[in-house]
C-alpha positions, -999 to 999 in steps of 0.1 A, spaced: -409 219 -629 -420 209 -598 -452 231 -590 -449 250 -549 -471 230 -527 -506 254 -518 -502 272 -480 -536 281 -479 -554 257 -451 -580 237 -464 -612 248 -464 -640 231 -439 -661 220 -469 -630 199 -473 -634 174 -442 -673 176 -449 -676 146 -474 -677 106 -467 -648 93 -448 -636 75 -476 -633 102 -503 -616 126 -473 -588 99 -466 -571 91 -500 -575 132 -509 -553 139 -476 -521 125 -495 -497 149 -499 -512 178 -483 -494 196 -451 -498 193 -419 -484 222 -397 -473 221 -358 -466 257 -346 -445 253 -314 -428 281 -294 -393 263 -307 -412 271 -347 -428 252 -370 -428 215 -379 -447 206 -411 -452 169 -427 -464 162 -458 -492 132 -453 -483 99 -471 -503 73 -453 -540 76 -440 -566 54 -428 -604 57 -426 -624 52 -397 -665 55 -401 -679 55 -366 -713 31 -362 -707 17 -396 -670 7 -384 -663 -20 -357 -625 -9 -361 -636 25 -349 -634 42 -316 -673 57 -323 -687 22 -331 -700 17 -295 -714 52 -294 -702 90 -283 -679 92 -253 -659 115 -232 -627 100 -249 -643 100 -285 -663 134 -282 -648 153 -306 -653 127 -335 -689 134 -336 -677 167 -349 -679 193 -363 -657 182 -389 -623 196 -400 -608 190 -360 -584 170 -343 -593 140 -328 -561 127 -302 -560 97 -283 -537 80 -262 -527 39 -269 -508 14 -250 -505 33 -222 -476 54 -240 -481 66 -275 -507 94 -287 -523 95 -324 -543 118 -341 -571 119 -367 -590 145 -385 -628 145 -381 -647 142 -410 -683 139 -427 -711 160 -415 -715 171 -379 -729 140 -357 -715 112 -381 -680 103 -360 -657 94 -388 -626 103 -388 -588 95 -406 -561 86 -388 -524 108 -399 -503 72 -402 -476 89 -417 -455 117 -434 -426 136 -447 -410 158 -424 -405 191 -449 -397 218 -426 -384 220 -385 -366 186 -388 -340 197 -364 -369 198 -339 -387 167 -350 -352 150 -348 -351 164 -309 -384 143 -304 -375 112 -325 -339 103 -309 -350 71 -323 -352 78 -357 -321 62 -379 -327 86 -405 -350 116 -416 -375 92 -432 -384 77 -399 -391 106 -383 -431 101 -388 -433 65 -402 -461 55 -383 -491 70 -363 -471 71 -331 -440 83 -341 -460 110 -362 -477 125 -333 -440 122 -311 -421 146 -340 -449 169 -342 -452 171 -302 -492 162 -302 -512 154 -270 -545 148 -256 -536 189 -249 -546 192 -289 -578 174 -288 -605 193 -308 -580 216 -321 -599 233 -353 -570 226 -386 -584 243 -408 -589 282 -394 -573 310 -412 -560 320 -377 -523 310 -366 -534 277 -345 -512 247 -328 -521 227 -358 -535 234 -393 -538 214 -429 -525 234 -457 -534 224 -496 -500 212 -504 -501 195 -534 -529 164 -540 -515 133 -553 -526 120 -584 -550 91 -584 -524 65 -601 -500 72 -575 -521 59 -546 -529 27 -531 -548 9 -506 -553 -18 -487 -565 -32 -452 -556 -14 -423 -527 -19 -401 -535 -39 -371 -573 -37 -368 -593 -71 -358 -621 -84 -379 -640 -111 -399 -642 -94 -437 -668 -61 -443 -652 -35 -423 -622 -55 -401 -590 -61 -413 -594 -72 -448 -611 -39 -458 -588 -16 -475 -594 19 -457 -559 23 -452 -546 49 -482 -507 55 -489 -485 72 -519 -466 45 -539 -432 37 -533 -427 65 -512 -400 54 -484 -421 71 -451 -451 46 -456 -448 23 -428 -448 -15 -434 -484 -34 -431 -488 -52 -401 -520 -78 -392 -537 -81 -366 -528 -100 -338 -550 -110 -309 -536 -109 -273 -527 -143 -259 -548 -146 -227 -524 -158 -196 -530 -192 -184 
């Protein structure tokens, strides 16, 4: 018998922990996006950890800016950024306020509101691809910079909330290098800070960092 996922919001102290503890524990949790057309819910199946000043791959590695301000806390808030001039990606801030660590939400399974997600993701060949990748996930949920700083663990109705869902047993969690992150050992592309649910069809394929070639 499959247990019904817990629909209560995750408490703030869930996020007020080291990023490498929070990241794998987010797998199986439910992110709910409330829209005027109805709710869309995604079960998280893949995430990546970013550890602020200790991590060259983090947006906060070189300090606080207007763009990354939300990363510095408080925990439990949403950090949204714009990338490649066309896509939004979303993160959940964690750790004590001022630490600037966050978890990138890389992929998930749409478990509610699939018809709304399909309208935003017309190129998806099937429902498994609706949120298969961080930009696709944000697009399916209609997430943009206007949601940057949203409190995701309040009891009140907000545009984005993270519900308890059903935690994934540790023997079903896998980890490996982060996708497309540059670096030489340590905290770079070889550091195993990407976490995903084993054999889940919504997990995005791994892609190593490919340096951009300068035009001659």
